[in-house]
C-alpha positions as CSV (number, residue, x, y, z in Angstrom):
1,M,-6.3,-47.0,34.3
2,A,-3.8,-47.5,31.5
3,N,-5.9,-50.9,31.2
4,L,-9.0,-49.2,30.6
5,Q,-7.8,-46.2,28.6
6,T,-6.1,-48.9,26.0
7,G,-9.3,-50.6,26.0
8,G,-11.6,-47.4,25.5
9,E,-13.6,-47.7,28.5
10,V,-12.8,-44.2,29.9
11,P,-13.4,-42.0,31.7
12,A,-14.1,-44.2,33.7
13,R,-15.9,-43.8,37.9
14,S,-14.0,-45.3,40.9
15,T,-16.4,-48.3,41.1
16,E,-14.7,-49.3,37.6
17,L,-11.8,-48.7,38.8
18,Q,-12.3,-50.7,42.0
19,R,-13.8,-53.6,40.2
20,T,-10.6,-53.9,37.6
21,S,-7.9,-52.7,39.9
22,E,-8.0,-56.1,42.3
23,P,-7.0,-58.5,39.5
24,V,-4.0,-56.2,38.2
25,A,-2.9,-55.8,42.1
26,E,-3.1,-59.8,42.6
27,S,-1.1,-60.8,39.5
28,H,1.6,-58.4,40.5
29,A,1.9,-59.6,44.2
30,A,0.8,-56.0,45.4
31,S,-2.5,-55.1,47.7
32,S,-5.1,-53.6,46.1
33,L,-6.9,-50.5,46.8
34,S,-9.6,-52.1,48.8
35,T,-12.4,-49.8,50.0
36,L,-14.2,-46.7,47.6
37,K,-12.0,-44.0,49.9
38,R,-9.0,-45.1,49.4
39,I,-9.4,-45.1,45.7
40,H,-11.4,-42.1,45.6
41,D,-7.9,-40.4,47.6
42,H,-5.8,-42.1,45.3
43,L,-7.7,-40.7,42.4
44,F,-7.8,-37.1,43.5
45,D,-3.9,-37.5,44.4
46,R,-3.1,-38.8,40.7
47,H,-5.6,-35.9,39.1
48,M,-4.0,-33.1,41.7
49,L,0.0,-34.5,40.0
50,G,-1.4,-33.9,36.8
51,F,-1.6,-37.6,36.0
52,L,-5.5,-37.9,35.4
53,R,-8.3,-35.8,33.8
54,R,-11.2,-35.4,36.1
55,H,-14.7,-34.9,34.4
56,E,-17.3,-34.1,37.1
57,Q,-20.5,-35.7,35.9
58,N,-23.9,-34.2,37.5
59,K,-27.3,-36.4,36.5
60,G,-29.4,-34.0,37.4
61,L,-32.4,-33.4,40.1
62,S,-32.9,-37.4,40.6
63,G,-29.0,-38.6,40.1
64,R,-26.5,-37.4,42.2
65,Q,-22.5,-36.0,41.1
66,C,-19.8,-38.4,40.3
67,D,-16.3,-38.2,39.1
68,E,-15.2,-40.1,36.4
69,Y,-11.3,-40.1,35.2
70,E,-9.1,-40.9,32.2
71,L,-5.1,-40.8,31.8
72,D,-3.7,-37.3,30.9
73,L,-0.7,-39.2,29.2
74,D,-0.1,-42.4,26.9
75,P,-0.5,-45.5,28.5
76,A,1.9,-46.7,27.0
77,I,4.4,-44.8,29.2
78,V,2.3,-46.6,32.3
79,F,3.2,-49.8,30.9
80,E,6.6,-49.2,30.2
81,T,7.4,-47.5,33.7
82,W,5.5,-50.4,35.5
83,T,7.9,-53.0,33.7
84,E,10.9,-50.9,34.3
85,I,9.9,-50.9,38.0
86,A,8.7,-54.4,38.0
87,E,12.9,-55.7,36.5
88,H,14.6,-53.5,39.2
89,T,12.4,-55.0,42.1
90,Q,13.0,-58.6,41.6
């Protein structure tokens, strides 16, 4: 999410997050959230904790409702925290 936010690609839907999270997880030797259900659960949890803002989108009668997310904090904080965690776990 921080990468998308830095690139100005937010708010983003869960399918976009799934597409971008897999290479990031692999580059850090972590398991990715492989199913959309797991990603939805993860996003909902982060929203409830106050890390993400959720925007409900209603695409009208022929469409459907979907949620889009963006960080509710500075992406630099995410990158700094991730770096610190990586340094302490090596």
